[in-house]
N, C-alpha and C positions, 0 to 999 in steps of 0.2 A: 697373773691375775692384775687387772689395771687397777690403779689406784684412784680414787674419787676425790676430786677438790671441788669447791663451791665458790663461785663469784658474788660478791654481794656489793652492791652500789648504794652508798649512803649517801646522805646530803654533806657529809664532811669527807668523804674520801672513796677510795676503792679498798675492798678487802679480799684476801683469799683464805680460805679456810680447809683445812685436811680432815677428811672423814676418815675413823679409826674403822680396820677391816673386820668382818664379822664372819665366822665361819660358815653360819647358816643365813644364806642369802634370803630365805623365804621369811625369817624373822626380823629381818633389819627394818621393814617398815613400820612393824607394830611396836618395835622398841622405839624408833624415833618419836612416833606418835605419843607413846606414853611418857616421854622424857622431855617434851617440849617446854611445859610450863616449870620443870624442876631444874634448876641451874646445875647442880652438884652431878645429876644423872647426864646432863646434856653436855656438860664439860668432857665427860668420858668419852662421848661420840665425836664432837668437833672441837679442834683446836686451831688457833690462829696462826697462819704461815707469815703474813705479812700484811701490813697497812700503809696506804699510799694517801695522803691526805691532800686536798685541792690547796692550791696556791693562793689562788684568788677567788672572790664570787663570781666574776667573769667567766673562768675557766670552769667553774662548778656548772654555771649555767649552760654554757656550751656543750660541755661532756654530757649532762642530762638531757639536752634537746637532741643530740645526735643518739643517744641510746635509745630515746623514746621512738625515733624513728628507724630504729634497726640498723644504724649505722654504728661502724666501730670508730670512736674517738682517738685521736693521736696519743693523747695522754695513757689512754688503757691500754692501747696497744703497746706501748714502749714499757708500760709497767708489767704487763702480762708475758712479755717477752724476757724482761729481767727475771721474773719468777720462775718460769719453765725452762730457762737456760741452763739451770742448776740440775734440772730433774730430767728423767728420760721421757721425752714427749709421747712416744709411741705408747707406754705403759701408764699414762696418765688421761684421765677424764675429767672433764670439766663441766659442773653442773652451773647452768645459767637459767634466768627466769624468763628470756624472751628467745624464740626459736630463730627469728631474723638475726638477733646479735650473736647467739650461738654459730651460726654460719658464716657470719662476717669474721668471727675469731677463728673458725677451722680454716676458711681461706687464708687469713693474714698470718697466721702464726703456725698452723699445723696441729694444732690439739684438738681431738676429738671432743664435741660438747654433746650435752644431752639436758633436756628440760622436763623430762617425765621420770616416772617412778617416785623414789624418795627425796628428789630434788626439792619439790614444793614444800615438804614438811621440814626439811632443812633450813631452808629459807625464811620459812615462817618462825622457827625456834632462833634463827640469828637474828631476826628483826626483833624478836623479844628480849632478847638477853645481851644485844649488841653493846651498849654502854658498859656491860661487865666484864666482856669478853676482851675489850681492848683497854689496855693499860693508860692511864691518865686521861680517861674519858668517862664522863657523868652524864645522868640522865638531863641534867640541866644544859649543858653544853650541846649534847643531841638534839633537844628540843630548840634551842636557839639556832642551830646551823639548820633543822628540819623547816622551821617557820620562815626563815629570810629565803632558802631557795624555793620554798613552796610559793611564796607572793611573786619573787622573781619570775619563775617558770610560768604561773598563771599569767602575770602581765605579758611576758613575750608571747605566749599563746594567744591572748586575745588581741595583741597588736599585729601580729603577722599572719593572723587567720583570715582568708581571703573571703570566707563566707560570713564574716561579721558584719560586712557593710549592708547587709540586708537589714539590719536594726534600724539604718537611716531610712529605707523605704518605708518599714513598718510606722515609724514614728511620723514621716511625713505625710503619708496616707490618711493617718488618723487625725492629724491636724488640718489637712485638707477638708476631710469630712465637717469637722468641727467648724472651719471657716465657713464652708457653703452654708451650714445652718444658721451661724450667728449672722452673716451677711444677709441671709433672706429675712431673719427676725428683723434685724436693724432698718432694713430696706422697707419693710412693710411699717416700721414705727415711723420713720422720716416721712413716708408717703401720707400716712394717716395726720401726723404733725403739722407739715407743710400745707397741706389740703386746706386747712382751715382759712389760710391766707389766699392762697392759689389754686383751687380745687381742679381747674380746667387743665394744668400741667399733667395730670397723671392720664388723661385720655390721649394727649399728645405724644408724651414721652413713656412708653411702656417698660424699657429695661430699667432695671434697679440700679447700676452702676451710673449710667446716663442721666436718670432722675436726679441722684443725690448731687453729682457735678452741676447740673443745671440749678438746682435749687441752691447750691452754695453761691453760685455766680450771680444769679438773680437777685438773691435776697428779697429787700421789698420790690415789688412788682410796679410800683409807682416811678421807681429810680430807673426802670427800663426803657433807655432811649435808642433812637436809630443809630447811635454811635457804636454802641455795643452789639449790633447786629452781626458784625463780622466775627467777633469773639464768640457770639452765641452759636453761631453758625459752625466753627471749629469744634466746640464741645458736642453738639448734637449731631455733628457730620452730615447734615442734611439742611439745604437753604429753604426748602418749603416748610420744614418742620420750625426753623427759626423764625421764619416769618408768621407762621401760624401762632408761635409762643408770643410774639411781639403783639399780636392782635388780640389774642386773647387776654393780655395784660392789661389793654386799654379797657376792655369790657367784662372784666372779670366780676363774677358774684361773691367774691371771698372777703372775710372781713378784714377790718385793719389789724395790724399787729404791732406791739411795742417793741422799743429797741432792746430791750433785755431779751425778750422772747426770740426775736429773730437772731440775736448774737448766740443765744443756747442753740438754734436749729442749725446755724451755720457751722457751729464747733461741732456737732453730731454729725452733720453731712461731711464734714472733713474727715472725722474718724472712719465713716462707712467708705468713703473713697480711698483712704488711706489701706483700709483692711482688703478692700477688693483688688488694689494694686499689689498688696503683699501676695495676694491669693494667686494672681498671674505669677510672680516670681516664684512662687513655691511650687506651682505646677511645672514650670521650666526646670528648676532643680530636681523633682522627682522623675522628669523625662529623662535628664542626664544620668542620674542614679539608675535607672532602669536600664538604659543603655549600657552601662558598665557593668551592672550586675547580673542582669537578666535580659540580654539583648533579644533573644530568640522568642521569648515569652511576650515581650512587648511588641516585636514584629508581629506577632499571631495575634493577640488581642487587646492591643494597646496598654498605655501607661496605667491608667486607673484600675482597671481589671486586673491585669496581671499583678498590681502592688496590693490589692485586695486579697487576691488568692494568697499572696505571700505572707501578708498580715495575719489572715485568718489561720491559716497553716502552722504561723509561729515563726517559720524561717525558711529560707530556699531549700534548705537540705531535708526538713520536713515534708515540704510540697513534693519534692523529688521522691521521697520515699512512698507517697500516698499512691495507691492504684488509681486508673481513670474513673471507676465507679465512686469512689472519695471525691475526687476532683469535682465531678458532675454535680453533686449535691451538696459542696461546701458552701455554709450559710443558710442551708434549709434544713438544718437539724432537727429544729421543732416542728416543722410539718413532716419529717421523716418519722419521727418517734410517733407523733399523734396518729399518722397514716397505720404504722405498725400495731398500735395499741388498738384503733378502732377497726382494722383489717379493712381499710381502705384503700386507693390507688397511692403510691409513693409518689413524691415530687420529682419532676423530669429535670429540673435544673434548679440552683442556688445563685452564687453569684454570677455564673456565666450568663444568666438572662440579661444582663446589661451589655453584653456583647452585642455587636450589629450584625452577627451572623444569625441569633436566634430571631431577631427581629425581621430579617427579610425572608426568613423561611415561612411558609405555609403553616397552617394550623396543623395539619396530618404530619408535617415532618419536623416540627419544633423538637420533639423529643429524640428524633434520629441525629438531626443536626448537632443537639446538645450533646449526646453521647460520642460522637464523632469528634466534637471540638474539645470534649475532655480528655479524649485519648491523645489527640494532638498536644494539648497543653502539659499532659503528664511526660511525653516524650522532649517538648521543649525545656520543661524545667530540670529534667534529668542531664539533657546536655549542657544547659546554662550552670549546672551545679557541679558537674565532674570534668568539663572541656578545660584544658589550660589556657588555650588563646580564644576569648569569647569572640564570636562573630555571628551577625544575623542571617546568615545565609540560610541556615536550617530553618529558622522561623519563617522567613520568607517563602520557602518552598512548602512548608506546611500549610501557610495561609493560603498559597495557592491550592493546596489540596482540597481544603475546605470550601473553596470557591468552586472548584471542579465537582465538589460532591452536591452543592447547591445546583449548579447547571444540571447534574444527572437526574436530581428530583424532579427538575422543571422540565426538561427536554429529553431525557433518557440519554444524553451523551455520556460515552463509558470513560471515566477518568482513568489516569495513570496508576500502577499499582505502587504500593508503597516502597517497595525494594528498589525499583528504578528512580523513583525521586530522591531517596537517599543517596544513591550511587552518583547521581547527577549533582547533588549538593556537596558531596564528599569531593567530587572531582573539581568543581568551582573553588572550594575552599583550597585546595592543594595548588591549584593554578594562581590564586590570589598569593599563596604564600610564597610561591616561586617567583612571581612577578614583584612581589614586595621586597625580596631579596636582591634581585637583579636591580631593580628600580633603584635601590639603595645605595647599590656599588657605582651605578651610572652616574647618580646625582653627586657622588663624593667627587667622581673623576670631573664633571662639569664644574664644580665649585673650585676644584684645583686649577682647572684650566683658567677660569674666569680671575682668579685669584693673580695668577701669573701674568695675564693681560693687563689687569689694573696695576700691578706694580710696574709694568712696562710702560704703560701710559702715564701714570701718575708718578714717575720717578723723578731725580733730581736732575736739573738741567744739565750740569757738567758730567752725570754719568752717561755713558754711551748705550744705546739700546741694542740687545744682544741680535745677532744676524739669524734671523729666523728661517732664511732661506737654506743656511748650512744644515740646520736642525732637520727641515723637511726634506731636504736629499737625502740625508743620512738616514731617517727614519723610514720614508716612502718617497721614492724618486717619481712616481707615477705622475703626481699632480704638476710638479714642473716641467715634466716633459710634454705634456698636455699643452700647458701654456706656451711653452716653444713652438709645437706645431700649430696652434692657432696662429701666432704671430708670423710664423714664415707663410702661412696660406694666405694672410692679409697681405703680407708684402707681396706674393706673388700675383694676386688679383691685382694690386694698385698697379 
């Protein structure tokens, strides 16, 4: 009969416990369950074989990270090999908490492992009584070790998890929406404020950003002269508009304004201009983040709609878990529950309404396109979430599918099947990867050749240049032979 041992991973180190044999195997599990809370009874079942503490905090973190991924760390492998070298491995069975770790231990050491049956109850009891089962160990030292390792483990998971960067997308799209509201509110305020002095400017310059820049530049309309027309033309980006502003400033019906009021208007206009410029920079940052985190979703529906979907779902992983029917109505939850309550028609789209595909579709086909687009968005989000090497090839293929579906509703042209499109996309991705590796090696060779040529040309005057003809003749004699033949032909013709 095989002897059962249990491996327990603590924050302080690894330990192996031996389990006492029982004659009746059917009574084994109930006995353990009843004795878990009682130390004296649990001591009669489990006894410590050996304990191997971690040498440093870094070693503890590396070992726990490896165990959490189902990989056997080197320290644990050496420790178990030492323990079971004294015992007969064939007659021993090791209880572990994780099936992947058990498979790795069996492959490396040759000890059969199990994670079912009585093992979970034994591990629960060892976890409960561990400080009292190891000599020189207390509840306080165990708590300190667990707290330190828990903090470092959490920090490393947050640091190295690639899916955490979608938090930056969520924050940036929220800030972008807030900036849009604020810039619009402030622009309306400065239009109303400055229109007391120069009301004609509102009709000439309709854009908020350009109006704020023009108001800041003009200031007092009486100070606008022909010398400032060139600069005003650069701001407004139109010669006719600049001339119209100049003409309107001469014959304006606005009231005169004091210097203090004008200074406050200029300061406020400067703030609005800075906010608008910052909004442009933030949109570029969001585009770069979406390109890194969710390139396929970005290629399919754009930066802002894709970022809003991720923000509304909570993360890219959550969005990937949603079915297409949920993605379709994200952002329209109130309308959905109101429709269910009143037994009326449910909404056809939520955040996807802002996509250009919905606007281009006819009234009859908006619901169909919304359902089809939600399907493609769920596929794109899953690819972005779980693919190792991010690429936008799949997103572009999915976008083309939506375009073909729009054409099908308009003209009846039958689009390609999804299987064929995905096969083509996979082929293009594979070809890009192979070309990338080959191009990388060829570029390295070219760089080496260029370095050699530069060293030969820019070398010291005393140093003699190497005879490249000898190298060429040794490596490949064909070009030299061709040159000699050409020379002989020229001499013969002469």
